[in-house]
C-alpha positions in Angstrom: -59.4 30.6 16.3 -59.5 33.7 18.5 -56.7 36.3 18.4 -55.3 35.2 21.8 -55.1 31.6 20.6 -53.4 32.7 17.4 -50.9 34.7 19.4 -50.2 31.8 21.7 -49.7 29.5 18.8 -47.3 31.9 17.1 -45.3 32.4 20.3 -45.0 28.6 20.8 -43.9 28.1 17.2 -41.3 30.9 17.5 -40.1 29.4 20.8 -39.8 26.0 19.2 -37.9 27.3 16.3 -35.5 29.3 18.5 -34.9 26.3 20.8 -34.3 24.0 17.8 -32.0 26.5 16.2 -30.0 26.9 19.4 -29.7 23.1 19.7 -28.4 22.8 16.1 -26.0 25.7 16.6 -24.5 24.1 19.7 -24.5 20.4 18.6 -24.1 20.6 14.8 -20.4 19.4 14.9 -21.6 16.1 16.5 -24.7 16.0 14.3 -22.6 16.3 11.2 -19.8 14.0 12.1 -21.9 11.5 14.1 -20.5 8.9 16.4 -18.6 5.7 15.6 -20.3 2.6 17.0 -18.5 -0.3 15.3 -16.1 -1.3 12.6 -17.9 -2.5 9.5 -16.2 -5.3 7.7 -14.9 -5.4 4.1 -14.9 -8.8 2.3 -11.3 -9.7 1.5 -10.2 -9.1 -2.1 -7.9 -11.2 -4.4 -4.7 -10.0 -2.7 -5.8 -10.9 0.8 -2.9 -11.9 3.1 -0.2 -10.1 1.1 -0.1 -7.0 3.3 1.0 -6.2 6.8 -1.4 -4.0 8.7 0.1 -1.9 11.5 -1.5 0.7 13.9 -0.3 4.3 13.7 -0.6 7.3 16.0 -0.3 10.9 14.8 -0.2 13.9 17.1 -2.1 16.8 15.5 -2.5 19.3 18.4 -1.5 19.6 22.0 -3.3 16.7 23.8 -4.8 15.4 20.5 -3.6 12.2 18.9 -5.2 10.5 15.9 -5.6 6.7 15.7 -4.7 5.2 12.3 -3.5 2.2 10.3 -1.2 1.5 7.4 -1.4 -1.6 5.2 2.0 -2.3 3.4 2.8 -5.1 1.0 4.9 -7.9 2.5 7.2 -8.7 -0.3 7.0 -5.9 -2.8 8.5 -2.4 -3.1 5.8 0.0 -4.2 5.5 3.6 -5.1 1.7 3.4 -5.0 0.2 5.1 -1.9 -3.4 5.8 -1.1 -4.8 7.9 1.8 -8.4 7.4 2.8 -10.8 9.8 4.6 -14.0 8.3 6.1 -17.6 9.4 6.2 -20.1 10.3 9.0 -20.2 7.7 11.8 -17.4 5.8 10.1 -14.6 4.0 12.0 -11.9 3.6 9.3 -10.3 0.5 10.9 -11.7 -1.4 7.9 -10.0 0.7 5.3 -6.6 -1.0 5.4 -8.4 -3.9 3.8 -8.7 -2.0 0.6 -5.2 -3.1 -0.1 -6.5 -6.6 -0.6 -8.2 -5.3 -3.8 -5.5 -2.9 -4.9 -2.5 -5.3 -4.9 1.0 -3.8 -4.3 -0.3 -0.5 -2.7 0.3 1.1 0.7 -3.0 2.3 2.2 -3.3 4.8 5.1 -6.4 5.8 7.1 -6.9 7.8 10.3 -10.0 8.3 12.5 -11.3 11.8 12.9 -11.0 13.5 16.3 -13.3 11.8 18.8 -13.7 8.7 16.6 -12.4 5.3 17.8 -9.2 5.9 19.8 -8.6 9.4 18.4 -8.7 12.2 21.0 -10.4 15.6 20.8 -13.6 16.7 19.2 -14.3 17.0 15.5 -15.1 20.1 13.5 -14.8 21.2 9.9 -11.8 23.4 10.7 -9.9 20.7 12.7 -10.8 17.9 10.2 -9.5 19.8 7.3 -6.3 20.9 9.1 -5.8 17.3 10.3 -6.2 16.0 6.8 -3.3 18.2 5.6 -1.3 17.1 8.6 -2.0 13.4 7.7 -1.0 13.9 4.1 2.3 15.6 5.1 3.1 12.8 7.5 2.4 10.2 4.8 4.7 12.0 2.5 7.4 12.2 5.2 7.1 8.5 5.9 7.0 7.3 2.3 9.6 9.7 0.9 9.6 9.8 -2.9 7.0 7.1 -3.1 4.5 9.3 -1.2 5.3 12.6 -3.0 1.9 12.6 -4.8 -0.4 9.9 -3.3 -3.9 9.0 -4.4 -6.4 10.7 -2.0 -9.8 9.1 -1.5 -12.8 10.2 0.5 -16.3 8.9 1.1 -19.4 11.1 1.8 -18.3 13.6 4.5 -14.7 12.5 3.9 -14.9 13.8 0.3 -14.8 17.3 1.8 -11.5 16.5 3.4 -10.1 14.7 0.3 -11.1 17.6 -2.0 -9.6 20.1 0.5 -6.3 18.3 0.5 -6.3 17.8 -3.2 -6.8 21.5 -3.7 -3.8 22.4 -1.5 -1.2 19.5 -2.1 0.1 17.6 -5.0 -1.9 14.3 -5.4 -1.7 11.9 -8.3 -5.5 11.2 -8.3 -8.6 12.0 -6.4 -11.3 9.3 -5.7 -14.7 10.4 -4.4 -17.5 8.1 -3.2 -20.9 9.9 -2.8 -19.4 13.4 -3.0 -21.6 16.4 -2.2 -21.6 20.1 -2.9 -22.2 21.5 0.6 -23.9 20.6 3.9 -26.3 23.5 3.4 -27.4 22.2 0.1 -28.0 18.7 1.6 -30.0 20.3 4.4 -32.3 21.9 1.9 -33.3 18.4 0.8 -34.8 17.7 4.2 -38.0 19.6 5.0 -37.6 19.2 8.7 -34.1 20.9 8.7 -34.4 23.3 5.8 -35.6 26.2 7.9 -32.6 25.7 10.2 -29.9 26.0 7.4 -29.2 29.6 8.4 -27.7 28.6 11.8 -25.2 26.2 10.2 -21.6 27.1 10.8 -20.1 23.8 9.6 -20.8 24.4 6.0 -18.4 22.0 4.2 -18.8 24.0 1.0 -16.9 21.8 -1.4 -17.5 23.7 -4.7 -14.7 26.3 -4.1 -12.1 23.7 -3.3 -13.2 21.4 -6.1 -12.6 24.1 -8.7 -9.0 24.3 -7.6 -8.2 20.6 -7.9 -5.9 19.7 -10.8 -5.6 16.0 -10.2 -7.5 13.5 -12.3 -10.7 12.6 -10.5 -12.8 9.4 -10.2 -16.4 9.5 -8.8 -18.4 6.5 -7.8 -22.1 6.8 -6.7 -24.4 4.4 -5.0 -27.3 3.2 -7.1 -29.7 4.2 -4.3 -28.6 7.1 -2.1 -31.0 8.9 0.2 -28.3 10.7 2.1 -26.5 12.3 -0.8 -28.8 12.7 -3.8 -27.2 12.3 -7.2 -28.0 15.8 -8.1 -25.7 17.1 -5.3 -22.9 14.8 -6.5 -23.4 15.9 -10.1 -23.3 19.6 -9.1 -20.0 18.9 -7.3 -18.7 17.0 -10.3 -19.4 19.9 -12.7 -16.9 22.0 -10.8 -14.0 19.6 -11.3 -11.6 20.5 -14.0 -10.2 16.9 -14.6 -13.1 14.5 -14.0 -12.0 11.3 -15.7 -14.6 8.8 -14.6 -18.1 8.9 -13.0 -20.3 5.8 -12.7 -22.9 4.2 -10.4 -22.3 0.9 -8.6 -25.4 -1.4 -9.0 -26.9 -2.8 -5.9 -25.3 -0.3 -3.5 -26.6 2.3 -1.2 -25.0 5.1 0.7 -23.9 2.9 3.6 -22.8 -0.1 1.6 -21.0 1.7 -1.3 -17.5 1.8 0.1 -17.5 -1.8 1.2 -19.3 -3.2 -1.9 -16.9 -5.6 -3.7 -17.8 -4.1 -7.1 -16.8 -0.6 -5.7 -13.4 -1.9 -4.6 -12.9 -3.9 -7.8 -13.7 -0.9 -9.9 -11.4 1.4 -7.9 -8.6 -1.1 -8.2 -9.1 -1.4 -12.0 -9.2 2.3 -12.6 -6.2 3.1 -10.4 -4.0 0.2 -11.6 -4.8 1.0 -15.2 -3.7 4.6 -14.7 -0.6 3.8 -12.7 0.6 1.3 -15.3 0.0 3.5 -18.3 
């Protein structure tokens, strides 16, 4: 290859890198959070029909209101409250159904900005700020019963759950497919690794995790190409009070939260602790 051809190739490669980097810089919020397309279903558990599910709306900023749901037991007073934070591309309308596995629990979940009927546009800063606002609102609604709820997150939502648990009193923390940081995940993908330096949505979970005092449960998918187990293990090693970590057979990254074994295992762990 002659020098002019080499120079042209280098210029093209540099231009492609610059263009791709610029694209990632501008669009990374949407790339990281994704877009909700549908509400995936959860097979009803043993306590199906024993809860009333109601829609909720929470104003978190001028002109920005989040869409949410609460599932509350019909005929039982309960001091057991769980707040759920969803993953990438996840519409959390299904999450109220977790109460059908938990029994006499109250379950809250809200869509991120720009998801479902929620207004605004998502970002790391807004999602973490909204998560604190959600928890404070749940505590206000529930009173003494919501003073220290269980906080649960899945995949991207584990960053919000960990952030909340490091800043508020929570009774327990449940993490499905947690990760150490977005930058660390990007390193796993050869096509994106060179672009990691332009990320400004880092979701670096290690620092927050080291400040969590609540007992923590971690469940992993048996096959997970999105969040490798080594990233989850690295996150787990920074937790002070990790009480349980296991893998759910027959699950993958997408199916883990709605796998019946996952929900049954969460219910068994949480109910055993709350009754002891």
